[in-house]
ZAMARGU-4260 file (C-alpha; in steps of 0.2 Angstrom, whole numbers, plus 5000, padded with zeros to 4 digits):
<rodrens>
0) 5478/5533/5437 | 5466/5518/5437 | 5459/5514/5454 | 5446/5504/5462 | 5438/5508/5479
5) 5431/5496/5491 | 5427/5496/5510 | 5430/5482/5523 | 5418/5484/5538 | 5416/5502/5533
10) 5435/5506/5531 | 5440/5511/5514 | 5453/5504/5503 | 5459/5511/5486 | 5468/5499/5475
15) 5480/5508/5463 | 5481/5497/5447 | 5492/5508/5437 | 5500/5526/5437 | 5511/5524/5452
20) 5529/5529/5453 | 5543/5517/5447 | 5550/5510/5463 | 5563/5498/5454 | 5565/5480/5458
25) 5571/5470/5473 | 5562/5466/5490 | 5546/5474/5493 | 5553/5481/5510 | 5565/5491/5500
30) 5552/5497/5487 | 5541/5502/5501 | 5555/5512/5509 | 5558/5521/5492 | 5540/5525/5492
35) 5541/5532/5510 | 5556/5543/5507 | 5556/5547/5489 | 5538/5548/5484 | 5529/5556/5499
40) 5520/5569/5488 | 5513/5555/5477 | 5506/5544/5490 | 5498/5559/5500 | 5490/5566/5484
45) 5481/5550/5481 | 5474/5549/5498 | 5471/5566/5505 | 5456/5577/5502 | 5449/5582/5490
50) 5454/5567/5480 | 5454/5554/5495 | 5445/5553/5511 | 5447/5551/5529 | 5453/5534/5535
55) 5457/5528/5518 | 5471/5516/5515 | 5479/5514/5498 | 5485/5497/5490 | 5498/5500/5477
60) 5500/5485/5466 | 5518/5480/5462 | 5526/5465/5454 | 5530/5452/5467 | 5547/5444/5470
65) 5539/5427/5474 | 5532/5420/5458 | 5519/5410/5468 | 5511/5426/5473 | 5496/5434/5462
70) 5503/5451/5466 | 5514/5462/5477 | 5506/5476/5486 | 5512/5491/5497 | 5500/5499/5508
75) 5500/5517/5514 | 5488/5529/5523 | 5490/5548/5523 | 5504/5548/5536 | 5514/5532/5533
80) 5519/5518/5522 | 5513/5502/5531 | 5521/5485/5533 | 5504/5476/5531 | 5485/5480/5531
85) 5472/5467/5536 | 5457/5476/5530 | 5466/5482/5515 | 5471/5464/5510 | 5452/5459/5512
90) 5448/5474/5501 | 5462/5470/5488 | 5456/5452/5487 | 5438/5457/5484 | 5444/5469/5471
95) 5454/5456/5462 | 5439/5444/5462 | 5429/5459/5455 | 5442/5461/5441 | 5442/5442/5437
100) 5460/5440/5442 | 5457/5427/5455 | 5443/5416/5460 | 5437/5405/5474 | 5451/5396/5484
105) 5468/5401/5491 | 5480/5414/5484 | 5496/5421/5490 | 5500/5440/5491 | 5517/5447/5494
110) 5518/5462/5506 | 5534/5471/5513 | 5533/5461/5529 | 5531/5444/5520 | 5519/5433/5511
115) 5501/5432/5517 | 5487/5420/5510 | 5469/5424/5506 | 5455/5412/5505 | 5441/5418/5494
120) 5425/5411/5502 | 5413/5420/5490 | 5413/5437/5481 | 5414/5447/5497 | 5420/5435/5511
125) 5439/5433/5513 | 5450/5424/5526 | 5467/5432/5528 | 5481/5421/5535 | 5493/5435/5541
130) 5512/5435/5545 | 5518/5428/5562 | 5513/5439/5576 | 5519/5441/5594 | 5518/5451/5610
135) 5534/5460/5614 | 5530/5467/5631 | 5516/5466/5643 | 5510/5477/5657 | 5518/5493/5652
140) 5512/5509/5661 | 5514/5526/5655 | 5508/5543/5662 | 5498/5552/5648 | 5499/5571/5650
145) 5482/5578/5654 | 5474/5560/5657 | 5485/5550/5669 | 5492/5532/5669 | 5488/5520/5655
150) 5493/5502/5655 | 5494/5490/5640 | 5504/5478/5630 | 5516/5480/5615 | 5512/5468/5601
155) 5516/5466/5583 | 5504/5460/5569 | 5512/5467/5554 | 5512/5484/5562 | 5517/5489/5580
160) 5502/5491/5592 | 5500/5497/5610 | 5485/5487/5616 | 5475/5493/5631 | 5462/5481/5639
165) 5451/5486/5647 | 5450/5504/5640 | 5450/5518/5653 | 5436/5526/5642 | 5420/5517/5637
170) 5423/5510/5619 | 5407/5518/5612 | 5404/5528/5596 | 5399/5543/5607 | 5416/5543/5614
175) 5426/5543/5597 | 5433/5561/5600 | 5439/5558/5617 | 5446/5540/5613 | 5455/5548/5598
180) 5463/5562/5609 | 5469/5551/5622 | 5476/5538/5610 | 5486/5552/5601 | 5493/5558/5617
185) 5497/5540/5622 | 5506/5537/5606 | 5516/5553/5608 | 5521/5548/5625 | 5527/5531/5620
190) 5537/5539/5606 | 5545/5551/5618 | 5550/5537/5630 | 5556/5526/5616 | 5544/5512/5620
195) 5540/5501/5605 | 5541/5484/5597 | 5556/5474/5594 | 5571/5481/5584 | 5566/5499/5588
200) 5550/5499/5578 | 5539/5513/5584 | 5521/5511/5590 | 5511/5517/5575 | 5493/5511/5581
205) 5484/5511/5598 | 5470/5500/5602 | 5457/5502/5616 | 5446/5487/5621 | 5429/5486/5629
210) 5414/5475/5631 | 5405/5469/5615 | 5388/5477/5611 | 5381/5463/5600 | 5376/5445/5604
215) 5391/5433/5602 | 5404/5447/5601 | 5420/5444/5611 | 5425/5463/5613 | 5423/5480/5604
220) 5438/5490/5599 | 5444/5507/5595 | 5459/5508/5584 | 5469/5524/5581 | 5479/5523/5564
225) 5495/5532/5560 | 5486/5547/5551 | 5476/5550/5568 | 5460/5543/5560 | 5450/5529/5568
230) 5448/5512/5560 | 5430/5509/5555 | 5434/5490/5554 | 5441/5480/5568 | 5458/5481/5561
235) 5466/5466/5554 | 5484/5469/5559 | 5478/5475/5576 | 5467/5459/5578 | 5483/5449/5574
240) 5492/5458/5588 | 5477/5456/5599 | 5477/5437/5596 | 5495/5436/5601 | 5491/5444/5617
245) 5476/5433/5621 | 5486/5417/5616 | 5501/5423/5627 | 5489/5425/5642 | 5480/5409/5639
250) 5464/5418/5636 | 5460/5410/5619 | 5464/5392/5614 | 5472/5388/5597 | 5459/5386/5584
255) 5445/5394/5594 | 5436/5407/5585 | 5430/5424/5592 | 5420/5438/5584 | 5429/5455/5586
260) 5418/5471/5584 | 5424/5488/5578 | 5419/5505/5585 | 5405/5506/5572 | 5399/5488/5575
265) 5407/5479/5560 | 5415/5462/5564 | 5429/5450/5560 | 5430/5432/5564 | 5447/5428/5572
270) 5457/5413/5577 | 5476/5408/5578 | 5487/5393/5576 | 5505/5391/5582 | 5519/5399/5573
275) 5536/5393/5569 | 5546/5407/5578 | 5538/5407/5595 | 5523/5418/5589 | 5506/5414/5582
280) 5498/5414/5565 | 5482/5424/5564 | 5467/5421/5553 | 5455/5435/5550 | 5439/5433/5541
285) 5429/5448/5535 | 5418/5455/5521 | 5422/5469/5508 | 5412/5477/5495 | 5418/5486/5479
290) 5411/5504/5478 | 5419/5513/5463 | 5431/5511/5448 | 5438/5527/5442 | 5453/5537/5434
295) 5461/5550/5445 | 5467/5565/5436 | 5481/5576/5442 | 5481/5593/5433 | 5497/5604/5435
300) 5487/5620/5437 | 5476/5612/5451 | 5482/5621/5467 | 5477/5605/5477 | 5483/5592/5466
305) 5494/5586/5480 | 5480/5586/5493 | 5475/5598/5506 | 5487/5599/5520 | 5484/5611/5535
</rodrens>
C-alpha cells in the first residue's frame, strides 16, 4: 500500500494512494458507508499502532463522481469514518502538490458530505472552503457524571460538535489529560441523552475554548476526536462549526478574519461568508508539511497486522 504522511499544525494525515478495498461506484457517502461497515479491519489496520500513530487521520483516495474534482477522498480515524476533515484536506492538498498532481490556484475535492475547494497559496499553505456549516442548538446544559453541569452549543461543520465556551477547565497543555477525560464523559452523556446534530447525527467531537496564549490569537481550543485522541491542530471542521456559532451570536462579522490556536499552539486563519441554506461557508487557512513516503506491508503471519487493540 503506497502512502504519503504529512502533518497539519502537528496533526498527522496519511494519504492512501493505492491498495485500499474496492468500494464500488456511486456517491461518496455510500462508499464511505461501505468502508465503515464492511472494511473496519482494513481501516483500523492502517491507522492503529504499530503501523499508525495516535491522532492520525487517513485520507483514502477514490474516484470522484463530479468530473470537475481532482480527486474524491474518504477520511477516517481509528474509531470512525468521517464526513469531512479540515486538517486532512490541507494535508491532502499539500501531498497532491508534492506529487505534482496540482499546482498553485484553486482545485475541487469531493468528500462524502459534498465538494470542498482548496486554494494552494504555496507548497505548504492551503485555504479550504468547507461545506455549509450551521449551529443546530445553543445553550444546551448536561450534567456530566463526576464533574457537574456543562453548557455548550451543538453545531455542524462537516462533523457534529458540542462546543463549550468558556471551558470549565483551563485550556492549557498541562491539562490535556483532564480535558480529555471530561470531554469523553461529556460525549458519552450526550449520546445517552440522544443530544446531537440535525437528522439524528451523534456528536462525534467535543471542543473546549479558552483565552489565546499568543499575540493576535482569538482563542485557544482543545478538541476531542472520535478515537478519544486530542487534535494537535485547531481542527478544520471544528473551526467551521465554531464560525457558525460566532456568526449566529453576532460575535464575528462576515469576512472578518481571526486566528485560532490549538492546544499545542499551532494556528489556522478563519473567516466566513453567507451560505445559501441559512448557514455559513467557512474558510480555513493552514500549513502542512510532507513527512514521509512509504509502502505499508501486511504480512499474513504478523500477529499485529490488523493493529493493536486493547
